C-alpha positions in Angstrom: -23.6 3.7 8.5 -22.1 2.6 5.2 -18.7 0.9 5.2 -16.0 1.8 2.8 -15.4 -1.9 2.0 -16.8 -4.9 0.0 -18.9 -7.8 1.2 -16.8 -10.8 0.2 -13.4 -12.1 1.2 -12.0 -12.4 -2.4 -12.5 -8.7 -3.3 -11.5 -7.7 0.3 -8.1 -9.5 -0.1 -7.6 -7.7 -3.4 -8.3 -4.3 -1.8 -6.0 -5.1 1.1 -3.1 -6.3 -1.1 -3.4 -3.2 -3.3 -3.2 -0.9 -0.4 -0.2 -2.7 1.0 1.6 -2.4 -2.4 0.9 1.3 -2.5 2.1 1.6 1.1 5.3 -0.2 0.2 5.8 2.2 -2.8 5.5 5.1 -0.4 8.0 3.5 2.0 10.5 3.1 -0.8 10.5 7.0 -1.1 10.1 7.7 2.6 12.8 10.4 2.3 10.4 12.6 0.2 7.4 14.3 1.8 5.0 12.8 -0.9 6.4 9.4 -0.1 5.7 9.9 3.6 2.2 11.0 2.9 1.5 8.1 0.6 2.9 5.6 3.1 0.9 7.1 5.9 -2.4 7.2 4.1 -2.0 3.8 2.5 -1.0 2.4 5.9 -4.0 3.8 7.6 -6.3 2.5 4.8 -4.6 -0.9 5.1 -5.3 -1.1 8.8 -8.9 -0.2 8.3 -9.4 -2.7 5.5 -7.6 -5.4 7.5 -10.0 -4.9 10.4 -13.0 -5.0 8.0 -11.6 -8.1 6.3 -11.3 -10.0 9.6 -15.1 -9.4 10.1 -16.1 -11.0 6.8 -17.5 -14.6 7.1 -17.1 -15.7 3.4 
């Protein structure tokens, strides 16, 4: 099964930090339905990418 992630820690940390910034932007506008959706999706992607990042060796 193909993973939706990269194979090195440098690019993995970039992906993870980008997803966290997008999640923070959604949390800023949590009062709006689009902000809630952005925060939810980016939060879920962040959790998935964090779990993939922890499995990388180098």
